[in-house]
C-alpha positions, 0 to 999 in steps of 0.5 A: 138835640141832634148830634153832628159829624163833629160830635161823632169825631170827638166821640170816636177819638174818645172811645179810642182813647179810653179803649187804649187806657183800659187796655181793651186791645183784645177787642175789635170795636167799631164806632158807629154814628146812629142807633136804630133805637135812639132812647139813649144817647149812646150804647155798646153792644159786644160779643164776648166770644169773638171779642167784636163790639160796636159802640154807637153815638145817637144821632138824636142825643138825650140832652135837652139843651145844646150838646157840649163836648163834655156830653160826648166825652162822657158818653164815649167813656161810659160806653167803653166802661160798659165794654170793660165790665161786659165779661164780668157781667156775663159771668155773674148772669150765668153763674149766680142767677142774679137778678138783671136789675141788680147787676145793671145797678152795680155795673152803673155804680162802678162806671160812675166811680170810674168817671169820678176817678178818671174824668177830672179834665 
């Protein structure tokens, strides 16, 4: 399914909300509608040294059925959690030689816990 301008406005508002909730005010975050590689519904990339990040909503969303607001809200929450955990992951990768797959799995486990804790609406 294709995301619309309305979906993007909701996504951007949710990203801004969760950045504020998690206190990520020391990052300059750009929110974009469209991903070069649309394999994910959304993604986050950032540079920890400059504290600049880009969070993107895909045009071709990964949901098979109609896209509902909750899908967009969850995607925004997830990508802000990715940004929240990025410094931790960088430290773990550079310091302990942890396998990338293990680190990614544990990062997503934390994000799922955060989703269940914060996303009650």
